[in-house]
N, C-alpha and C positions, 0 to 999 in steps of 0.2 A: 322637187327637183329629181331628175332622172340620174341614178347613180351608176348603173352597170350597162355594159354593151348590149346585152339581150333586151333590156328595157328600151334602149335607144333605137335598136333595130326594129322593134315593134312599131315605132312611129313612122317608118318608111314603107311605102307601098312597093311590093316586089312580086314579080311573077317569074319564079325560077323555072328554067328549062329542066328537062329530065337528064340532060347530059351537061357536063361541066364545060364552061368556056375558059377555064383555067387549067392548063395541062403542064405540070412540072416534069422535067427530065429526072427520073428516079435516081439514076446513077450520079448525076451531078449533085442532087440534093444530099445524098449520102456523103459525098466528098466535101461538101460545103462546110467551112469552119464557122462562118458568121451567121448563117441562117437569118439574114436580115428580114425576110418575109414574115417571120414570127413576130417581129417587133414593130414594123412599119405599118402594117395593115390596121386601119382604124376600126374595122369590123371584126377583127379577130378570126379571119377566115382560115389561117394556117396554124396547125399544131404539129409538133414533132413527136412521133411515137418512138421512144427509146428502145422498147422491146422489139419492135418490128423493123426499126431503123428505116422508117419511111415518113414522108410528109402526108399529113391528113389535110385535105382541102375541103372546107365547108363552103363551096361555091354559092350555095343558096343565100348566104349572108353578104356576098360581095356588093360593095357600093359603086363599083366600076370607076374608081378613082385612078387606077393604074400605078399606084405607089409601089406595089410589089414588083411590078415589071421593071421599074426604074431601079429599085433597091437591090434586086437579085444580083449577088456578087458574081455568080456563074453565068448570068444572062441566059438561063436555061428554062425560063418560064414562058410557055406559049400562052399568050393572053389575047383573047379575041372578044369583041363585043358580043353579048348574047344575041341570039337570033331575033328577028322581028317579033314584036309583041311579048318578049320576055325581058327580064331584068328589072332595073330600078325605074320608078317613076318619081321624080322629084316634084315636090309641091312648092309653089311660090309663097313667100311670106312666112 
């Protein structure tokens, strides 16, 4: 049985682009009290760096579910589908 997120992500075929398709508004993230993106993402894409007071986005792990876009309290996340031939390839079955 797969126990952690990294092991689960290793089972998904992904071709990440060199630039992120997830672009947060830095100022809005600093002012956000809920930081819902840290908790709603099933792939653990978002981390908050307390020292730098900034959101770290590991877009390479994104499953393209869009949960972060919906859960963002400030509605400040620019979320685009990855360019053609990049992103997640889901398997059937």
